[in-house]
N, C-alpha and C positions, 0 to 999 in steps of 0.2 A: 746093291744099294743105289746104283745109278738108275736102274729100272724103276725103283720106288720113287726116286726124286722126279723122274720124268713123268710118272703117272700123277704125282701130286701137282706138277706144273700144269698138266693137261686139265685136271679137275678144276684148278683155280681159274684157268682161262675160260673153261666152259661156264663156271658160275658167274664170272664177270660178264660174259656175253649174254647170259640169261637176264642178269640185272639190267643190262643196257636195253634189251628188248622189252622188258617189263616197263621201264621208265618211258620208252618211246611209245608203247601201247597206251599207257596212262595219258601221255600228252595228246595222242591222237583222239582218244575218247573225249577228253575235255574240249579239244578243238572242235569236234563235231557238234557238241552241245552249243558252243558259241556260234558256230556257223548256222545252226538251225534257228537260234534266236535272232541272229542278225538278219538272215534271209526273210524271216517272217515279218520283222519290224520294218525293214526296208520296203517290202511289198505292201504292207499295210499303210505306213505313214509317208513313204516316199524317201528318195535319197537326200532331199534338202531339209527334211524335218529334223529337229534337234534330237528326237527320240531315236529315229532311224540312224542318224549319224553316230549317236553314242554307242549303240549296239554294234554297228559296223566297225567303228574304230577299235573297239575292244577286241572283236574277232580278228581284225587284220593284224593288230599288234601280236596276238597269240600265234597267228599263222607265221608271221615274219620271224618270231622267236624260234618256233619249231623248225622252220626251214634253214635258219642260220646254224642250227645244231645238227640237223640230219640231212640237209641239202635237197632232199626230194621227198614228196609225199604221194604214194600211189595206192589207189583203192581198186579192188576187183568188184564189179557191180553184178550182183545176182538177184534173182527174184526175192530171196530171203532178206537182202539188204547189202550193205557194204562190208567187204572183207579186207582186213589188213593183216598180212602175214598169217593167213589161215584162221584168224580170229574175226568173228562177226562183231563189228564195232558200231553198227547202226542198222536197225531193223527197218524193213520196208513198210512196217506198220507201226513205226514209232509214233507215239501220240495217238490222235484220233483221225486226223485228216489223211486221206489216201495219197494226196499229192504232196508228199514230202520230198526231201532231197533224193533219197534212194529210189523211191517210186518213179519220180519224173525221169531220172537218168535211165533206169531200166526200161521204162515204157517207150522212151525215144530211141532205144537201141544201143545205148552206150554200155560197154562191158568192162571198160577200164578207164580211169581218169587219173591224171598225174599233174600235180602242182609243183612247179620248179622254183628254185630259190629266189630268182629275181622278179617274181610276179609282183606287179604294181597294184595299188589300190584301185586304179581305173580299170585294170583287167578284171579284178574281183567284182567290181560293181557291174561290169558288162556281163560277167557270168551270172550274177543274181538276176539281172534284167533278162538274160536268156532263159533262165529257169521260169520266170513269171511271164514271159512272152511280151515284154514291153520294150524291146530293143529298137523298134522303129520310131519314127517321128510321132505317129499317133498311137503306137503300141497295139496295133491291130493285125500284125503279121501272123500268117498261118504256118510259117516254117517251124520245124521241130528244133530241138536244142542242137542236134548234130549240125543241121544246116547253118544255124546262126553262128556256131563256133567255127565251122569251116570257112564261112564267109569272112569272119574277123581274122582267122589264121593267127592265133596268138601263139608265139613261141614258148611262152611260159606256162601254157596250159594245154596239154595234149590228151587225146582220147583214142581209144580203140573201140570200133563199132562191132555190132553183131555180124554185119555183112562181112567185115574183114576176117572175123574169127571163123565163120561158117565156110568161107572159101577154102579153108585148109582143114581137111577132115582129121588130120592128125591132132587137132587141138580139142577134140571132143572131151578128153579127160580133164582139160583145163576148166571146162565150164561148170564143174561141180567141185569147188575147192574143199567143201566140207567132207567129201568122201574120197578125194583123190590124194595123190602124193603131194608133199609140200612143194610149193612153188619157190624156186630159188631166183627166178627172174620175172620181170613183168611180162604182160601179154604182148607189149610192143616188141620186146626182145625175141619172144617166141615167134611172133609173126615174121620178123626179119629172117630167122633161121628157117622157118617153114617155107617162105617164098623162095629161098635159095634152093630148097629141095624140090620145089614144085615141078620144074622142068624134068628132073630126073624121074619123078614118080608119076608122070602123066599117063603112061601106058597102063600102069598098075591101077591107077584111079579109074580109068575107063573100063577096065575089066571088072572092078568092084561095083561099078554103076549098074550093070545088068547081070545080077547073080542068078536070077530065076529064069528057068527055061521058058516060062510063059511070057517073058518080056516085061513083067511088072518090076519096077524098081524096088529093091529091098535093102535092108541093112542088117548086118549081124549085130546082135545085142548080147553082150556077155552077162553073166550073173551079177557082176559088180555093177554094170550099167543099169540092169533091170532093178536092182535094189535101190540105186540112186533115183531112178524114175519113180519108183513106188514111194520113196520118201518125199519127192517133190509133189506128187499127187496128194499125199496125205497133208502136206503143208498147205497146198492150195485149197483142199477141202475144209481145213480148219480156219480159213480166213474169215473175217467178219462179214456176215451176209449183208449188213447195211452198206458197207463199203463197196461190195459187189454191185448192189442196187444203184448206188450213187454213180459208180463208173458207167453203168448201163444207161442211166438217165442222161449223163453228160454226153455220151455218144449220140443218143437220140436227139438231144438239144442241138448239137452241132451239125447234124446231117438231115433231120426229118424235114420234108418239104410240105407235108399236109398240114393245113391250118387247123383243121379239127383235131388232129392228133397232138399238135403243139398245145392247143387249149387244154386237152386232157392231161398232157405232160405237166403243165403248170399246176393243175389240180393235185397231181401226185406229189409235186414238190411241196405244196401246202401241207399235205398230210405227213410227208417226211420231216418237214421242219418241226411240226408239232411233236412228232415222236422223238426227235433228237432233243428237243427242249425238255420234254418230260423226263428223259434219261440223263439230263445234265451234260450232254455231249456238246459243250460250247464251241470247241475248236472246229469240230465237224460242221456245226451250224454256221459258224463264221465262214468256213470254206464254201458252203453252199450259197450263202448270201452274197459273197464276193463274186462267185461265178455268175449268179443271176444279175448282179449289178453291171456286169460287163457283157451281158448276153447280146446287146445290140451292137457291140464292137465286133464280135466274130460272127454274128448273124444280122448283118445290116438289112436283110430282107424281112425282118419281123414287122408285123403290122402294128398299127396303133393299138388295136385290141389286145395283142400280145403284150405290148409294153405296159398297158394299163393293168393287165393281170399281174405282171411282175411288180408294178408299183403297189398294188393292193397287198401283195405278200409282205412288203416292208411295212405297210401301214398296219397290218394285223399284228405285227410284233408287239405293238404297244397296247393292244386291246386287253380288257380285264381278263379275258379267258387265258391268253398267253401268259400274262403277268402272274395270274393265279398258279399256273403250272410251275413257273420259276419259284414262287413262294413255297409251294408244296415240296419241291425238290430240296430247296435250301433248308427248310425247317424239319424235314422228316428223314432225310438220308444221313447216315452216319458218315462223317468226314466227306461232305459234298465237295466236288470239284468246282473251282471258280476260274481256272485258267481259260481265258477267252471270253468270260462273261462281261467284263467291262466294255469290250468291243461290241458285243451284242446290244448292250444298253445304248451305246452311242449311235448304233445303226437305227434306233427307233426314231420316230417322228416326234416333234414337239407335242403333238396331241397325246402322247403317252404319259405326260406329266401327271395327270390325275391318278392314273393307275399306279404310277411309280410312288406317289405319295402314300397311297394305300399300302403298297408293298413295304415301304420304309417303316410304316407304323406297325406292321405285322411281323417283320423279321426279328429273329431272336438273338442272333449273333452280332456283336458290334462290327466285326470285320465285314460281314455281309451288308450291314447298314451303311458302312463307309462307301461301298461300291455304288449304292443307290444315291447317296449324297453327292458323289462326284458326277453321276449321270444327271441329276436334277440341276446341278450347277450350270450345265450346258443347255439342257432341254427346256427348262422353265424360266430362264433369265429374261425372256421377252414377255412372260405372262406370270409375274410374281404373285398375282392375286390368288393363283391356284394354291400356293404354299401358305400364304398369309391366313386364309380362312381356316386352316387347321391349327393355328396357334392356340386356340382355346381348348384343344383336345386335352383330356385328363390323363394322358400317358406321358409322364415326364421325359422319358427317353426319346420318344417321338418328337416332342416339342423342342428338346435340346438339339436334336439333329436338324430340325427346321431352322432354328436360330443360327446354327453353324452355317447353313447355306446362305441365309440372309446377311450374316456378317461378312461372308466372303464377297457377296455381291456389292456391299458397301453402297447401297442405294438410299440416299437420305429420305426419299419419298416414303420409305417403309417405316420410318421412325414412329409415326403416329400409330400404326398398327401394332408395333412392338410395345409401345407404352400401355396399351390396353391390358396387357397381362402382367403389369407391375405387381399386382396382388395375387399372382398365381399361387395356388395352395402349397406347392413344393418350394422350400426355400432355395434349393439349388437352382431351380429355374429362375427365381427372382434375381439371384446373383447374376445368372447368365444374361438376363434381360438388361440389367444395368450395364454390363460389359458391352453388350450389343449396341445399346443406345450411345455409349461413349464413342463407339466407332461410327455410327450413322450420324450422330449429332454431337460432335466434339466441342461445341460451344453453344452459348445461348442462355436461356433462362434456367436457373437452378431450382425453381420452385418444386418440381416433382422429385428431384433428388433429395431436397431438404425433407420432404414428407417421408421419404424412405428411411430417414434416420430414426423414425419411431418404430421400425420393423422389429418384431420380437427376436429375429435371428441376428446374432452378432455378425455373421459373415455378410449378410445383406447390408448392414449398416456400414461395415468396413468398405465394401465395394462402392457404396454411395460416396463415402468420404474420400476415397481415392480419386473419384472423378471430380469432386468439388475442389480438392486441393491442387488440381492442375492449374487453377487460375484462369480458366477459359470460360467460366460460367459467372453469371451475376444475378443478384437478387436483392431486394430492399430488406432492411433490418426487420420490417414487420413480418416477413416470412420466418425469421429466426426467433422472434420474440416468444411465441407460444412454447417453443422447444426449450429455450434456456431459462424461462421463468416457471417452468413446470416444477412441482414439488419433488418429482422423482429425478430431476436432472442431476442433483448431487449424488444420487445412488449409482450413476453410471461409472464404469471403470475410469480411473484417472487419465489413462492414455486416450480414451475415447473423448472425454471432455476437452482435453487439450487440443485434439485434432478438430473438434467442433469449433473451438475458438479460432483456430487458424483457418478453417474453412470459411468462417464468418469474415475474417480479415480479407481473404482473397475474393469473396463475392460481394461484400458490402462496403469495405473500406472504412472511411471515417464515420459512416452512419452508426457503426457499433460502438463508437468511443463513449457516448454518454452511459451506455450500459456498463462498459468496463470501468468507467470512472466511479460509478456507484458502488461497484465491487471493491474498489480501492479505499473508499472512504466509509464503508459500512462498519458500524460498531454494534456490539451486542455480546451478551454473556452466554447465549445458547448457540450450539452448533459452531462454536468458534473455529474448530479445526477445519470443518468443511468450507466455512467462509474464507478462511485464510488460503486454503488450497485454490479456490476459485480466484482469489485476488492475485496469487502468484501466477496462475495461468493467464490472467488478464494482463499482468505486467509483461509477460513473455510475448503475448500477442501484440501489445502496444509497441514493444521494442522492435518486433519484426516489421510492424506497419511503418514506423519511421517517419511519419508525416509530422508537420508542425503541431497539428491538433493532437496527435498521439503524444508528442513530447510535453505539451501543456498538461495533458491528463496525468502523465507520470509525475510531473512537478507537483500537481495537486495531491497525488497520492503520497509523495515524499513529505508533504506538510500535514495532511489530515488523516493519514492512515494509521493503523496500529504500528507498534514498534517494528515488528517483522516486515510489514508491508512498506513502511518508510525505508527500511534498509534495502529491500528488494528494488524499490523504485530508484533510490539513489545509486545503486550499483548499475542499473541499466542506463540511467542518465550519464553516469561517468563513462560507461563503455561507448555510448553514442557520441560523447564529446571527443573521445580519443579517435574514434573511427566514424566520422560523420558519414551519413548515408548519401550516396551520389546517385544521380538520375541515370 
């Protein structure tokens, strides 16, 4: 029985350990996603930008929480990506850009990286800067990541390099964690043990160095190692050809001395950008454009002709040809990618605004239209006439998006252009026009808004009344007279007629009192109910107006009106006597 109890205890402990590893692995996976986002946004917007700060602070908080629970975070860096306790948690081709976290570390010779519990936010910001190559004053240093980290000598961030690993031949099996035995310790610990044995095994190593009688240096390769090599070759062969080409072009750009070849290289970049845009590979496109924008930093010897070629690459981004490629991808591909596309839009020149207007009108999905609206907000703000000329377009969705941009600009000079489409065929657009005018011109003449009260669409009339009731507009009673004296005025809904009277009160003041007085004293046997309804509404408006002339009108109604009107006027007069209106 004791043996059974012991076995049960062992199984319980093993299951608890597995759950702990699973929770730690989940935490690491989420942490790497946050690191990827934070690194990209800090690189794109800078450490001082609010967007970059937001993503970095979120990542650092998650890192601090993880380290407080697990003390240390160690990754083995391989060509395939980052390994954490034998599990690959971040691929070297994650996303579309080749220069991601794992790729950069592996390319610069780092084979293990460890984050310690007391790492500060400044240390992490330095690490991000080291990854993007901007640690110097001008951000133009040519040192690799290893050199930058060694120079800083951070105690909270340690690394093991490929040189350190390769010095100890006994570590060969460690370099393929997916096919080797489980690692119980980090590469740093293994290196320490191996260095202690180095002196003892020096003679054996020398003998192994020259195994062939011909004097050619060779290595014994076991079946297991051969299989691992074959697996690596297969993985390398399956890698995206475009990324291979971009890596090759980057090497040429950084080292080629021939001016003619550099000119041809920029022509190749032009073709590559078009190909990437056609396929919707926005993140890779962004990476290439960022590289080209910094070309004169790591190649200060570029001629003016080379710099002009690079400039033309950016100018071509906003040409109708390129924008048409973006439109074709977004409208024809099932579930098109948009990550990175907003950055591409913002990299365009202001001259791209006409082509982006055309794109906005042709896009089918609202989410895609929003991306273009945000881009036009920035690119066309200095030349709003480009947008304004499209307001007469007969596509309501397109016009509504243009009005959204104009409203956000809040440029009063554009109010006259917006007023020209007050009679737009679509009632939803007419409502939006009134709302836009309320933003661009929040006060002034109410004439055009009064005219909109004859619109056949009730929503348009309500939008106009809402603006008129703010009390910021003015108009003479003569503008209201055709509306309230029309034979159809009494057929409007009661709530609308009441609001019209209050809009008259806020825009004309005492000028409307003679009209309301006539309603209070009017007698007749026909349409008595409608006349009394209007009279009651007039008493309400006069009571809210509260001027001496309004009080005199109510007194007149209390004497000359019908019985019901007399009672209504007397009640309002009594109420104003108890609660006199104050200035």
